[in-house]
PyMOL Python script that loads the backbone (N, CA, C, O; Angstrom):
from pymol import cmd

cmd.read_pdbstr("""\
ATOM      1  N   MET A   1     -11.076   3.442   6.736  1.00  0.00           N
ATOM      2  CA  MET A   1     -11.989   2.552   7.734  1.00  0.00           C
ATOM      3  C   MET A   1     -13.372   1.829   7.135  1.00  0.00           C
ATOM      4  O   MET A   1     -13.954   0.836   7.571  1.00  0.00           O
ATOM      5  N   ARG A   2     -13.728   2.747   5.875  1.00  0.00           N
ATOM      6  CA  ARG A   2     -15.151   2.276   5.335  1.00  0.00           C
ATOM      7  C   ARG A   2     -14.427   1.013   4.675  1.00  0.00           C
ATOM      8  O   ARG A   2     -14.754  -0.119   5.029  1.00  0.00           O
ATOM      9  N   ASP A   3     -13.438   1.221   3.710  1.00  0.00           N
ATOM     10  CA  ASP A   3     -12.859  -0.280   3.156  1.00  0.00           C
ATOM     11  C   ASP A   3     -12.487  -1.487   4.204  1.00  0.00           C
ATOM     12  O   ASP A   3     -12.509  -2.712   4.078  1.00  0.00           O
ATOM     13  N   ARG A   4     -12.215  -0.819   5.043  1.00  0.00           N
ATOM     14  CA  ARG A   4     -11.716  -2.407   5.963  1.00  0.00           C
ATOM     15  C   ARG A   4     -13.100  -2.537   6.409  1.00  0.00           C
ATOM     16  O   ARG A   4     -13.156  -3.765   6.338  1.00  0.00           O
ATOM     17  N   ILE A   5     -14.128  -2.228   6.769  1.00  0.00           N
ATOM     18  CA  ILE A   5     -15.477  -2.519   6.968  1.00  0.00           C
ATOM     19  C   ILE A   5     -15.859  -3.473   5.852  1.00  0.00           C
ATOM     20  O   ILE A   5     -15.946  -4.662   6.157  1.00  0.00           O
ATOM     21  N   PHE A   6     -16.085  -3.131   4.674  1.00  0.00           N
ATOM     22  CA  PHE A   6     -16.185  -3.533   3.715  1.00  0.00           C
ATOM     23  C   PHE A   6     -15.634  -5.016   2.867  1.00  0.00           C
ATOM     24  O   PHE A   6     -16.241  -5.889   2.247  1.00  0.00           O
ATOM     25  N   ARG A   7     -14.021  -4.762   3.232  1.00  0.00           N
ATOM     26  CA  ARG A   7     -13.251  -6.307   2.694  1.00  0.00           C
ATOM     27  C   ARG A   7     -13.717  -6.997   3.912  1.00  0.00           C
ATOM     28  O   ARG A   7     -13.841  -8.182   3.603  1.00  0.00           O
ATOM     29  N   THR A   8     -14.044  -6.815   5.191  1.00  0.00           N
ATOM     30  CA  THR A   8     -14.463  -7.727   6.335  1.00  0.00           C
ATOM     31  C   THR A   8     -15.932  -8.164   5.669  1.00  0.00           C
ATOM     32  O   THR A   8     -16.030  -9.313   5.237  1.00  0.00           O
ATOM     33  N   LEU A   9     -17.012  -7.310   5.586  1.00  0.00           N
ATOM     34  CA  LEU A   9     -17.976  -8.146   5.377  1.00  0.00           C
ATOM     35  C   LEU A   9     -17.966  -8.982   4.082  1.00  0.00           C
ATOM     36  O   LEU A   9     -18.812  -9.861   3.916  1.00  0.00           O
ATOM     37  N   CYS A  10     -17.007  -8.716   3.155  1.00  0.00           N
ATOM     38  CA  CYS A  10     -16.622  -9.430   1.628  1.00  0.00           C
ATOM     39  C   CYS A  10     -16.024 -10.844   2.248  1.00  0.00           C
ATOM     40  O   CYS A  10     -16.109 -11.879   1.586  1.00  0.00           O
ATOM     41  N   VAL A  11     -15.649 -10.832   3.052  1.00  0.00           N
ATOM     42  CA  VAL A  11     -14.676 -11.828   3.308  1.00  0.00           C
ATOM     43  C   VAL A  11     -15.673 -13.062   4.165  1.00  0.00           C
ATOM     44  O   VAL A  11     -15.555 -14.283   4.067  1.00  0.00           O
ATOM     45  N   ALA A  12     -16.539 -12.384   4.903  1.00  0.00           N
ATOM     46  CA  ALA A  12     -17.094 -12.929   5.847  1.00  0.00           C
ATOM     47  C   ALA A  12     -18.186 -13.616   4.605  1.00  0.00           C
ATOM     48  O   ALA A  12     -18.563 -14.768   4.824  1.00  0.00           O
ATOM     49  N   GLY A  13     -18.604 -13.038   3.531  1.00  0.00           N
ATOM     50  CA  GLY A  13     -19.525 -13.790   2.205  1.00  0.00           C
ATOM     51  C   GLY A  13     -20.672 -13.534   2.713  1.00  0.00           C
ATOM     52  O   GLY A  13     -21.535 -14.411   2.664  1.00  0.00           O
ATOM     53  N   LEU A  14     -20.947 -12.292   3.310  1.00  0.00           N
ATOM     54  CA  LEU A  14     -22.157 -11.578   3.360  1.00  0.00           C
ATOM     55  C   LEU A  14     -23.087 -10.761   1.934  1.00  0.00           C
ATOM     56  O   LEU A  14     -23.267  -9.551   1.794  1.00  0.00           O
ATOM     57  N   THR A  15     -23.612 -12.014   0.910  1.00  0.00           N
ATOM     58  CA  THR A  15     -23.905 -11.856  -0.394  1.00  0.00           C
ATOM     59  C   THR A  15     -24.568 -10.194  -0.613  1.00  0.00           C
ATOM     60  O   THR A  15     -24.291  -9.479  -1.575  1.00  0.00           O
ATOM     61  N   GLY A  16     -25.400  -9.849   0.413  1.00  0.00           N
ATOM     62  CA  GLY A  16     -25.903  -8.431   0.044  1.00  0.00           C
ATOM     63  C   GLY A  16     -24.747  -7.457  -0.066  1.00  0.00           C
ATOM     64  O   GLY A  16     -24.990  -6.319  -0.469  1.00  0.00           O
ATOM     65  N   PHE A  17     -23.618  -7.775   0.230  1.00  0.00           N
ATOM     66  CA  PHE A  17     -22.678  -6.334   0.200  1.00  0.00           C
ATOM     67  C   PHE A  17     -21.798  -6.865  -1.241  1.00  0.00           C
ATOM     68  O   PHE A  17     -20.848  -6.153  -1.566  1.00  0.00           O
ATOM     69  N   LEU A  18     -22.059  -7.932  -1.983  1.00  0.00           N
ATOM     70  CA  LEU A  18     -21.342  -8.124  -3.310  1.00  0.00           C
ATOM     71  C   LEU A  18     -20.927  -6.916  -4.113  1.00  0.00           C
ATOM     72  O   LEU A  18     -19.751  -6.892  -4.477  1.00  0.00           O
ATOM     73  N   PRO A  19     -21.791  -5.811  -4.478  1.00  0.00           N
ATOM     74  CA  PRO A  19     -21.400  -5.023  -5.444  1.00  0.00           C
ATOM     75  C   PRO A  19     -20.717  -3.847  -4.349  1.00  0.00           C
ATOM     76  O   PRO A  19     -20.192  -2.911  -4.951  1.00  0.00           O
ATOM     77  N   LEU A  20     -20.652  -3.767  -2.947  1.00  0.00           N
ATOM     78  CA  LEU A  20     -19.438  -3.131  -2.587  1.00  0.00           C
ATOM     79  C   LEU A  20     -18.294  -3.621  -2.661  1.00  0.00           C
ATOM     80  O   LEU A  20     -17.359  -2.872  -2.944  1.00  0.00           O
ATOM     81  N   CYS A  21     -18.060  -5.075  -2.412  1.00  0.00           N
ATOM     82  CA  CYS A  21     -16.889  -5.870  -2.567  1.00  0.00           C
ATOM     83  C   CYS A  21     -15.639  -5.315  -3.452  1.00  0.00           C
ATOM     84  O   CYS A  21     -14.430  -5.123  -3.324  1.00  0.00           O
ATOM     85  N   ALA A  22     -16.731  -5.165  -4.487  1.00  0.00           N
ATOM     86  CA  ALA A  22     -15.886  -4.866  -6.128  1.00  0.00           C
ATOM     87  C   ALA A  22     -15.397  -3.330  -5.740  1.00  0.00           C
ATOM     88  O   ALA A  22     -14.327  -2.967  -6.228  1.00  0.00           O
ATOM     89  N   MET A  23     -15.923  -2.660  -5.123  1.00  0.00           N
ATOM     90  CA  MET A  23     -15.564  -0.928  -4.847  1.00  0.00           C
ATOM     91  C   MET A  23     -14.281  -1.016  -3.857  1.00  0.00           C
ATOM     92  O   MET A  23     -13.318  -0.256  -3.958  1.00  0.00           O
ATOM     93  N   ALA A  24     -14.417  -2.234  -2.710  1.00  0.00           N
ATOM     94  CA  ALA A  24     -13.231  -2.424  -1.723  1.00  0.00           C
ATOM     95  C   ALA A  24     -12.315  -3.268  -1.917  1.00  0.00           C
ATOM     96  O   ALA A  24     -11.661  -3.827  -1.037  1.00  0.00           O
ATOM     97  N   ALA A  25     -12.197  -3.436  -3.306  1.00  0.00           N
ATOM     98  CA  ALA A  25     -10.836  -4.751  -3.698  1.00  0.00           C
ATOM     99  C   ALA A  25      -9.660  -3.350  -3.690  1.00  0.00           C
ATOM    100  O   ALA A  25      -9.932  -2.202  -4.039  1.00  0.00           O
ATOM    101  N   PRO A  26      -8.411  -3.820  -3.219  1.00  0.00           N
ATOM    102  CA  PRO A  26      -7.407  -3.204  -3.069  1.00  0.00           C
ATOM    103  C   PRO A  26      -6.748  -2.848  -4.522  1.00  0.00           C
ATOM    104  O   PRO A  26      -6.812  -3.796  -5.304  1.00  0.00           O
ATOM    105  N   THR A  27      -6.182  -1.772  -4.993  1.00  0.00           N
ATOM    106  CA  THR A  27      -5.614  -1.766  -6.009  1.00  0.00           C
ATOM    107  C   THR A  27      -3.613  -1.812  -5.899  1.00  0.00           C
ATOM    108  O   THR A  27      -2.697  -1.110  -6.327  1.00  0.00           O
ATOM    109  N   GLN A  28      -3.715  -2.811  -5.244  1.00  0.00           N
ATOM    110  CA  GLN A  28      -2.347  -3.048  -5.098  1.00  0.00           C
ATOM    111  C   GLN A  28      -1.461  -3.879  -6.147  1.00  0.00           C
ATOM    112  O   GLN A  28      -0.230  -3.905  -6.174  1.00  0.00           O
ATOM    113  N   SER A  29      -2.204  -4.446  -6.868  1.00  0.00           N
ATOM    114  CA  SER A  29      -1.430  -4.783  -8.066  1.00  0.00           C
ATOM    115  C   SER A  29      -1.190  -3.701  -8.907  1.00  0.00           C
ATOM    116  O   SER A  29      -0.098  -3.781  -9.471  1.00  0.00           O
ATOM    117  N   ALA A  30      -1.835  -2.738  -9.172  1.00  0.00           N
ATOM    118  CA  ALA A  30      -1.286  -1.661 -10.025  1.00  0.00           C
ATOM    119  C   ALA A  30       0.090  -0.772  -9.278  1.00  0.00           C
ATOM    120  O   ALA A  30       0.580   0.190  -9.869  1.00  0.00           O
ATOM    121  N   VAL A  31       0.383  -1.032  -8.521  1.00  0.00           N
ATOM    122  CA  VAL A  31       1.681  -0.391  -8.324  1.00  0.00           C
ATOM    123  C   VAL A  31       2.720  -1.754  -8.130  1.00  0.00           C
ATOM    124  O   VAL A  31       2.717  -2.785  -7.457  1.00  0.00           O
ATOM    125  N   PRO A  32       3.407  -1.245  -8.921  1.00  0.00           N
ATOM    126  CA  PRO A  32       5.088  -2.178  -8.931  1.00  0.00           C
ATOM    127  C   PRO A  32       5.515  -2.136  -7.730  1.00  0.00           C
ATOM    128  O   PRO A  32       5.765  -1.040  -7.227  1.00  0.00           O
ATOM    129  N   GLN A  33       5.725  -3.550  -6.875  1.00  0.00           N
ATOM    130  CA  GLN A  33       6.186  -3.772  -5.657  1.00  0.00           C
ATOM    131  C   GLN A  33       7.627  -4.699  -5.710  1.00  0.00           C
ATOM    132  O   GLN A  33       7.838  -5.664  -6.445  1.00  0.00           O
ATOM    133  N   PHE A  34       8.451  -4.162  -4.805  1.00  0.00           N
ATOM    134  CA  PHE A  34       9.652  -5.215  -4.882  1.00  0.00           C
ATOM    135  C   PHE A  34      10.058  -5.529  -3.400  1.00  0.00           C
ATOM    136  O   PHE A  34       9.827  -4.803  -2.433  1.00  0.00           O
ATOM    137  N   ALA A  35      10.692  -6.714  -3.390  1.00  0.00           N
ATOM    138  CA  ALA A  35      10.926  -7.015  -2.085  1.00  0.00           C
ATOM    139  C   ALA A  35      12.451  -6.668  -1.464  1.00  0.00           C
ATOM    140  O   ALA A  35      12.896  -7.006  -0.367  1.00  0.00           O
ATOM    141  N   ALA A  36      13.107  -5.885  -2.518  1.00  0.00           N
ATOM    142  CA  ALA A  36      14.611  -5.273  -2.238  1.00  0.00           C
ATOM    143  C   ALA A  36      14.354  -3.983  -2.887  1.00  0.00           C
ATOM    144  O   ALA A  36      13.650  -3.707  -3.858  1.00  0.00           O
ATOM    145  N   ARG A  37      15.207  -3.143  -2.004  1.00  0.00           N
ATOM    146  CA  ARG A  37      15.258  -1.702  -1.989  1.00  0.00           C
ATOM    147  C   ARG A  37      15.838  -1.600  -3.156  1.00  0.00           C
ATOM    148  O   ARG A  37      15.517  -0.646  -3.864  1.00  0.00           O
ATOM    149  N   ALA A  38      16.814  -2.547  -3.625  1.00  0.00           N
ATOM    150  CA  ALA A  38      17.615  -2.056  -4.541  1.00  0.00           C
ATOM    151  C   ALA A  38      16.961  -2.321  -6.024  1.00  0.00           C
ATOM    152  O   ALA A  38      17.424  -1.748  -7.011  1.00  0.00           O
ATOM    153  N   ASP A  39      16.133  -2.998  -6.090  1.00  0.00           N
ATOM    154  CA  ASP A  39      15.469  -3.404  -7.363  1.00  0.00           C
ATOM    155  C   ASP A  39      14.084  -2.208  -7.657  1.00  0.00           C
ATOM    156  O   ASP A  39      13.618  -1.836  -8.733  1.00  0.00           O
ATOM    157  N   ALA A  40      13.700  -1.829  -6.265  1.00  0.00           N
ATOM    158  CA  ALA A  40      12.935  -0.611  -6.751  1.00  0.00           C
ATOM    159  C   ALA A  40      13.700   0.396  -7.358  1.00  0.00           C
ATOM    160  O   ALA A  40      13.407   0.826  -8.474  1.00  0.00           O
ATOM    161  N   GLU A  41      14.662   0.808  -6.708  1.00  0.00           N
ATOM    162  CA  GLU A  41      15.879   1.825  -7.037  1.00  0.00           C
ATOM    163  C   GLU A  41      15.824   1.703  -8.445  1.00  0.00           C
ATOM    164  O   GLU A  41      15.380   2.668  -9.068  1.00  0.00           O
ATOM    165  N   ALA A  42      16.177   0.738  -9.039  1.00  0.00           N
ATOM    166  CA  ALA A  42      16.490   0.393 -10.496  1.00  0.00           C
ATOM    167  C   ALA A  42      15.316   0.646 -11.370  1.00  0.00           C
ATOM    168  O   ALA A  42      15.312   1.113 -12.509  1.00  0.00           O
ATOM    169  N   HIS A  43      14.153   0.186 -10.509  1.00  0.00           N
ATOM    170  CA  HIS A  43      12.909   0.642 -11.268  1.00  0.00           C
ATOM    171  C   HIS A  43      12.505   1.925 -11.666  1.00  0.00           C
ATOM    172  O   HIS A  43      11.843   2.228 -12.658  1.00  0.00           O
ATOM    173  N   CYS A  44      13.082   2.818 -10.583  1.00  0.00           N
ATOM    174  CA  CYS A  44      12.762   3.716 -10.698  1.00  0.00           C
ATOM    175  C   CYS A  44      13.946   5.341 -10.402  1.00  0.00           C
ATOM    176  O   CYS A  44      13.994   6.254  -9.577  1.00  0.00           O
ATOM    177  N   PRO A  45      14.637   4.967 -11.500  1.00  0.00           N
ATOM    178  CA  PRO A  45      16.206   6.002 -11.144  1.00  0.00           C
ATOM    179  C   PRO A  45      16.041   7.504 -10.729  1.00  0.00           C
ATOM    180  O   PRO A  45      15.406   8.250 -11.474  1.00  0.00           O
ATOM    181  N   GLY A  46      16.460   7.863  -9.841  1.00  0.00           N
ATOM    182  CA  GLY A  46      16.472   9.169  -9.374  1.00  0.00           C
ATOM    183  C   GLY A  46      15.280   9.594  -8.521  1.00  0.00           C
ATOM    184  O   GLY A  46      15.230  10.787  -8.221  1.00  0.00           O
ATOM    185  N   GLU A  47      14.298   8.770  -8.083  1.00  0.00           N
ATOM    186  CA  GLU A  47      12.838   8.830  -7.493  1.00  0.00           C
ATOM    187  C   GLU A  47      13.157   8.317  -5.966  1.00  0.00           C
ATOM    188  O   GLU A  47      14.033   7.551  -5.565  1.00  0.00           O
ATOM    189  N   VAL A  48      12.215   8.957  -5.327  1.00  0.00           N
ATOM    190  CA  VAL A  48      12.178   8.376  -3.846  1.00  0.00           C
ATOM    191  C   VAL A  48      11.364   6.946  -4.005  1.00  0.00           C
ATOM    192  O   VAL A  48      10.309   6.719  -4.597  1.00  0.00           O
ATOM    193  N   VAL A  49      12.222   6.078  -3.276  1.00  0.00           N
ATOM    194  CA  VAL A  49      11.872   4.900  -2.942  1.00  0.00           C
ATOM    195  C   VAL A  49      11.362   4.814  -1.366  1.00  0.00           C
ATOM    196  O   VAL A  49      12.044   4.985  -0.356  1.00  0.00           O
ATOM    197  N   VAL A  50      10.000   4.508  -1.465  1.00  0.00           N
ATOM    198  CA  VAL A  50       9.103   4.500   0.171  1.00  0.00           C
ATOM    199  C   VAL A  50       8.874   2.927   0.082  1.00  0.00           C
ATOM    200  O   VAL A  50       8.959   2.141  -0.862  1.00  0.00           O
ATOM    201  N   TRP A  51       8.530   2.759   1.507  1.00  0.00           N
ATOM    202  CA  TRP A  51       8.040   1.482   2.101  1.00  0.00           C
ATOM    203  C   TRP A  51       6.480   1.572   2.301  1.00  0.00           C
ATOM    204  O   TRP A  51       5.926   2.391   3.035  1.00  0.00           O
ATOM    205  N   VAL A  52       5.883   0.658   1.579  1.00  0.00           N
ATOM    206  CA  VAL A  52       4.321   0.782   1.628  1.00  0.00           C
ATOM    207  C   VAL A  52       3.693  -0.315   2.261  1.00  0.00           C
ATOM    208  O   VAL A  52       3.762  -1.476   1.860  1.00  0.00           O
ATOM    209  N   ASP A  53       3.095   0.068   3.233  1.00  0.00           N
ATOM    210  CA  ASP A  53       2.219  -0.934   4.355  1.00  0.00           C
ATOM    211  C   ASP A  53       1.074  -1.354   3.104  1.00  0.00           C
ATOM    212  O   ASP A  53       0.334  -0.455   2.704  1.00  0.00           O
ATOM    213  N   LEU A  54       0.988  -2.348   2.675  1.00  0.00           N
ATOM    214  CA  LEU A  54      -0.288  -2.923   1.949  1.00  0.00           C
ATOM    215  C   LEU A  54      -1.498  -2.941   2.716  1.00  0.00           C
ATOM    216  O   LEU A  54      -2.592  -2.572   2.289  1.00  0.00           O
ATOM    217  N   ALA A  55      -1.237  -3.434   3.999  1.00  0.00           N
ATOM    218  CA  ALA A  55      -2.706  -3.442   4.630  1.00  0.00           C
ATOM    219  C   ALA A  55      -3.400  -2.450   4.838  1.00  0.00           C
ATOM    220  O   ALA A  55      -4.598  -2.409   4.559  1.00  0.00           O
ATOM    221  N   THR A  56      -2.576  -1.244   5.501  1.00  0.00           N
ATOM    222  CA  THR A  56      -2.911  -0.159   5.759  1.00  0.00           C
ATOM    223  C   THR A  56      -3.079   1.183   4.508  1.00  0.00           C
ATOM    224  O   THR A  56      -3.733   2.221   4.607  1.00  0.00           O
ATOM    225  N   ARG A  57      -2.223   0.688   3.350  1.00  0.00           N
ATOM    226  CA  ARG A  57      -2.314   1.919   2.514  1.00  0.00           C
ATOM    227  C   ARG A  57      -1.661   2.943   2.704  1.00  0.00           C
ATOM    228  O   ARG A  57      -2.092   4.002   2.248  1.00  0.00           O
ATOM    229  N   ILE A  58      -0.345   2.903   3.487  1.00  0.00           N
ATOM    230  CA  ILE A  58       0.441   3.982   4.178  1.00  0.00           C
ATOM    231  C   ILE A  58       1.642   3.629   3.536  1.00  0.00           C
ATOM    232  O   ILE A  58       1.890   2.462   3.232  1.00  0.00           O
ATOM    233  N   TYR A  59       2.780   5.037   3.201  1.00  0.00           N
ATOM    234  CA  TYR A  59       3.885   4.960   3.083  1.00  0.00           C
ATOM    235  C   TYR A  59       4.547   5.242   3.765  1.00  0.00           C
ATOM    236  O   TYR A  59       4.297   6.206   4.490  1.00  0.00           O
ATOM    237  N   TYR A  60       6.066   4.333   3.902  1.00  0.00           N
ATOM    238  CA  TYR A  60       7.022   5.524   4.692  1.00  0.00           C
ATOM    239  C   TYR A  60       8.410   5.790   4.016  1.00  0.00           C
ATOM    240  O   TYR A  60       8.855   5.177   3.046  1.00  0.00           O
ATOM    241  N   TYR A  61       8.879   6.583   4.545  1.00  0.00           N
ATOM    242  CA  TYR A  61      10.263   7.341   3.884  1.00  0.00           C
ATOM    243  C   TYR A  61      11.277   6.529   4.606  1.00  0.00           C
ATOM    244  O   TYR A  61      11.099   6.150   5.764  1.00  0.00           O
ATOM    245  N   ARG A  62      12.307   6.275   3.934  1.00  0.00           N
ATOM    246  CA  ARG A  62      13.935   5.924   4.810  1.00  0.00           C
ATOM    247  C   ARG A  62      14.118   6.709   6.099  1.00  0.00           C
ATOM    248  O   ARG A  62      14.306   7.926   6.089  1.00  0.00           O
ATOM    249  N   GLY A  63      14.073   6.172   6.920  1.00  0.00           N
ATOM    250  CA  GLY A  63      14.431   6.728   8.461  1.00  0.00           C
ATOM    251  C   GLY A  63      13.822   6.758   9.273  1.00  0.00           C
ATOM    252  O   GLY A  63      14.198   7.116  10.389  1.00  0.00           O
ATOM    253  N   GLN A  64      12.483   6.329   8.936  1.00  0.00           N
ATOM    254  CA  GLN A  64      11.144   6.179   9.613  1.00  0.00           C
ATOM    255  C   GLN A  64      11.512   5.146  10.202  1.00  0.00           C
ATOM    256  O   GLN A  64      12.533   4.511   9.937  1.00  0.00           O
ATOM    257  N   ASP A  65      10.340   4.777  11.444  1.00  0.00           N
ATOM    258  CA  ASP A  65      10.550   3.775  12.349  1.00  0.00           C
ATOM    259  C   ASP A  65      10.161   2.227  11.226  1.00  0.00           C
ATOM    260  O   ASP A  65      10.780   1.171  11.100  1.00  0.00           O
ATOM    261  N   LEU A  66       8.991   2.686  10.628  1.00  0.00           N
ATOM    262  CA  LEU A  66       8.185   1.461  10.049  1.00  0.00           C
ATOM    263  C   LEU A  66       8.974   1.306   8.741  1.00  0.00           C
ATOM    264  O   LEU A  66       8.750   0.279   8.101  1.00  0.00           O
ATOM    265  N   TYR A  67       9.777   2.096   8.304  1.00  0.00           N
ATOM    266  CA  TYR A  67      10.432   1.694   6.946  1.00  0.00           C
ATOM    267  C   TYR A  67      11.343   0.462   6.747  1.00  0.00           C
ATOM    268  O   TYR A  67      12.504   0.318   7.132  1.00  0.00           O
ATOM    269  N   GLY A  68      10.448  -0.511   5.964  1.00  0.00           N
ATOM    270  CA  GLY A  68      10.947  -1.656   5.813  1.00  0.00           C
ATOM    271  C   GLY A  68      10.708  -3.077   7.064  1.00  0.00           C
ATOM    272  O   GLY A  68      11.308  -4.151   7.099  1.00  0.00           O
ATOM    273  N   ALA A  69       9.718  -2.605   7.895  1.00  0.00           N
ATOM    274  CA  ALA A  69       9.719  -3.290   8.876  1.00  0.00           C
ATOM    275  C   ALA A  69       7.995  -3.592   9.095  1.00  0.00           C
ATOM    276  O   ALA A  69       7.610  -4.049  10.172  1.00  0.00           O
ATOM    277  N   THR A  70       7.190  -3.348   8.177  1.00  0.00           N
ATOM    278  CA  THR A  70       5.707  -3.823   8.419  1.00  0.00           C
ATOM    279  C   THR A  70       5.605  -5.277   7.798  1.00  0.00           C
ATOM    280  O   THR A  70       6.389  -5.584   6.899  1.00  0.00           O
ATOM    281  N   LYS A  71       4.780  -6.062   8.194  1.00  0.00           N
ATOM    282  CA  LYS A  71       4.217  -7.709   7.787  1.00  0.00           C
ATOM    283  C   LYS A  71       4.138  -7.615   6.578  1.00  0.00           C
ATOM    284  O   LYS A  71       4.968  -8.246   5.923  1.00  0.00           O
ATOM    285  N   GLN A  72       2.957  -6.670   5.753  1.00  0.00           N
ATOM    286  CA  GLN A  72       2.572  -6.742   4.860  1.00  0.00           C
ATOM    287  C   GLN A  72       2.877  -5.702   3.557  1.00  0.00           C
ATOM    288  O   GLN A  72       1.995  -5.181   2.875  1.00  0.00           O
ATOM    289  N   GLY A  73       3.914  -5.577   3.426  1.00  0.00           N
ATOM    290  CA  GLY A  73       4.607  -4.245   2.856  1.00  0.00           C
ATOM    291  C   GLY A  73       5.542  -4.843   1.632  1.00  0.00           C
ATOM    292  O   GLY A  73       5.654  -6.027   1.312  1.00  0.00           O
ATOM    293  N   ALA A  74       6.225  -3.615   0.996  1.00  0.00           N
ATOM    294  CA  ALA A  74       7.207  -3.680  -0.107  1.00  0.00           C
ATOM    295  C   ALA A  74       7.555  -2.458  -0.662  1.00  0.00           C
ATOM    296  O   ALA A  74       6.857  -1.444  -0.633  1.00  0.00           O
ATOM    297  N   TYR A  75       8.694  -2.581  -1.190  1.00  0.00           N
ATOM    298  CA  TYR A  75       9.218  -1.401  -1.540  1.00  0.00           C
ATOM    299  C   TYR A  75       8.493  -0.699  -2.834  1.00  0.00           C
ATOM    300  O   TYR A  75       7.924  -1.444  -3.632  1.00  0.00           O
ATOM    301  N   ALA A  76       8.500   0.460  -3.019  1.00  0.00           N
ATOM    302  CA  ALA A  76       8.118   1.200  -4.288  1.00  0.00           C
ATOM    303  C   ALA A  76       8.345   2.679  -4.809  1.00  0.00           C
ATOM    304  O   ALA A  76       9.012   3.386  -4.053  1.00  0.00           O
ATOM    305  N   CYS A  77       8.056   3.049  -5.562  1.00  0.00           N
ATOM    306  CA  CYS A  77       8.190   4.592  -6.203  1.00  0.00           C
ATOM    307  C   CYS A  77       7.446   5.142  -5.639  1.00  0.00           C
ATOM    308  O   CYS A  77       6.321   4.641  -5.623  1.00  0.00           O
ATOM    309  N   GLN A  78       7.649   6.373  -4.925  1.00  0.00           N
ATOM    310  CA  GLN A  78       6.359   7.304  -4.341  1.00  0.00           C
ATOM    311  C   GLN A  78       5.547   7.562  -5.437  1.00  0.00           C
ATOM    312  O   GLN A  78       4.359   7.311  -5.235  1.00  0.00           O
ATOM    313  N   ARG A  79       5.876   8.051  -6.702  1.00  0.00           N
ATOM    314  CA  ARG A  79       4.893   8.424  -7.619  1.00  0.00           C
ATOM    315  C   ARG A  79       3.741   7.447  -7.743  1.00  0.00           C
ATOM    316  O   ARG A  79       2.523   7.615  -7.684  1.00  0.00           O
ATOM    317  N   ASP A  80       4.523   6.338  -7.939  1.00  0.00           N
ATOM    318  CA  ASP A  80       3.585   5.069  -8.172  1.00  0.00           C
ATOM    319  C   ASP A  80       2.099   5.207  -7.143  1.00  0.00           C
ATOM    320  O   ASP A  80       0.943   5.402  -7.518  1.00  0.00           O
ATOM    321  N   VAL A  81       2.563   5.048  -5.923  1.00  0.00           N
ATOM    322  CA  VAL A  81       2.104   5.072  -4.758  1.00  0.00           C
ATOM    323  C   VAL A  81       0.983   5.964  -4.481  1.00  0.00           C
ATOM    324  O   VAL A  81      -0.138   5.623  -4.102  1.00  0.00           O
ATOM    325  N   LYS A  82       1.430   7.204  -4.723  1.00  0.00           N
ATOM    326  CA  LYS A  82       0.896   8.338  -4.708  1.00  0.00           C
ATOM    327  C   LYS A  82      -0.035   8.106  -5.854  1.00  0.00           C
ATOM    328  O   LYS A  82      -1.140   7.883  -5.359  1.00  0.00           O
ATOM    329  N   ASP A  83      -0.088   8.062  -6.962  1.00  0.00           N
ATOM    330  CA  ASP A  83      -1.098   7.903  -8.077  1.00  0.00           C
ATOM    331  C   ASP A  83      -2.155   6.616  -7.618  1.00  0.00           C
ATOM    332  O   ASP A  83      -3.364   6.705  -7.837  1.00  0.00           O
ATOM    333  N   ALA A  84      -1.620   5.563  -7.039  1.00  0.00           N
ATOM    334  CA  ALA A  84      -2.930   4.738  -6.585  1.00  0.00           C
ATOM    335  C   ALA A  84      -3.596   4.853  -5.251  1.00  0.00           C
ATOM    336  O   ALA A  84      -4.237   3.989  -4.651  1.00  0.00           O
ATOM    337  N   GLY A  85      -3.270   6.324  -4.831  1.00  0.00           N
ATOM    338  CA  GLY A  85      -4.103   6.553  -3.718  1.00  0.00           C
ATOM    339  C   GLY A  85      -3.547   6.221  -2.441  1.00  0.00           C
ATOM    340  O   GLY A  85      -4.375   6.180  -1.531  1.00  0.00           O
ATOM    341  N   PHE A  86      -2.428   5.988  -2.157  1.00  0.00           N
ATOM    342  CA  PHE A  86      -1.707   5.678  -0.732  1.00  0.00           C
ATOM    343  C   PHE A  86      -1.504   7.098  -0.004  1.00  0.00           C
ATOM    344  O   PHE A  86      -1.462   8.194  -0.564  1.00  0.00           O
ATOM    345  N   ARG A  87      -1.412   6.887   1.092  1.00  0.00           N
ATOM    346  CA  ARG A  87      -0.978   8.356   1.519  1.00  0.00           C
ATOM    347  C   ARG A  87       0.148   8.034   2.433  1.00  0.00           C
ATOM    348  O   ARG A  87       0.468   6.914   2.834  1.00  0.00           O
ATOM    349  N   PRO A  88       0.700   9.169   2.704  1.00  0.00           N
ATOM    350  CA  PRO A  88       2.049   9.377   3.678  1.00  0.00           C
ATOM    351  C   PRO A  88       1.795   8.639   5.207  1.00  0.00           C
ATOM    352  O   PRO A  88       0.690   8.379   5.683  1.00  0.00           O
ATOM    353  N   ASN A  89       2.830   8.434   5.700  1.00  0.00           N
ATOM    354  CA  ASN A  89       2.948   8.316   7.215  1.00  0.00           C
ATOM    355  C   ASN A  89       2.879   9.761   7.841  1.00  0.00           C
ATOM    356  O   ASN A  89       3.658  10.600   7.389  1.00  0.00           O
ATOM    357  N   ARG A  90       1.942  10.144   8.920  1.00  0.00           N
ATOM    358  CA  ARG A  90       1.308  11.470   9.075  1.00  0.00           C
ATOM    359  C   ARG A  90       2.254  11.434  10.442  1.00  0.00           C
ATOM    360  O   ARG A  90       2.786  12.487  10.793  1.00  0.00           O
ATOM    361  N   SER A  91       2.417  10.481  11.046  1.00  0.00           N
ATOM    362  CA  SER A  91       3.126  10.887  12.386  1.00  0.00           C
ATOM    363  C   SER A  91       4.671  11.179  12.239  1.00  0.00           C
ATOM    364  O   SER A  91       5.257  11.446  13.289  1.00  0.00           O
ATOM    365  N   GLY A  92       5.253  11.167  11.312  1.00  0.00           N
ATOM    366  CA  GLY A  92       6.604  11.711  10.775  1.00  0.00           C
ATOM    367  C   GLY A  92       7.896  10.476  11.664  1.00  0.00           C
ATOM    368  O   GLY A  92       9.067  10.795  11.871  1.00  0.00           O
ATOM    369  N   LYS A  93       7.316   9.175  12.036  1.00  0.00           N
ATOM    370  CA  LYS A  93       7.964   8.377  12.574  1.00  0.00           C
ATOM    371  C   LYS A  93       8.001   7.129  11.709  1.00  0.00           C
ATOM    372  O   LYS A  93       8.635   6.140  12.079  1.00  0.00           O
TER     373      LYS A  93
END
""", "prot")
cmd.dss("prot")
cmd.show_as("cartoon", "prot")
cmd.util.cbc("prot")
cmd.orient("prot")
């Protein structure tokens, strides 16, 4: 929630928050992202491939409702997204 507020302030151009804007910058580029599940599976053979919602920083497992279905998302290796601080979907759906 805090990151979302800071990003909103940064986008609004409120210069008093510039030091915070650097802290709120997403680390999405640190995670290898793939448009196709097969490409992600080739990148991390034998590992779990998840769907990452880049806007919320939540990842979903195959079989969950939002797996491959969010607007701002990509396939990635679970290990990579966990290391980048993304969290799993808690609802189980």
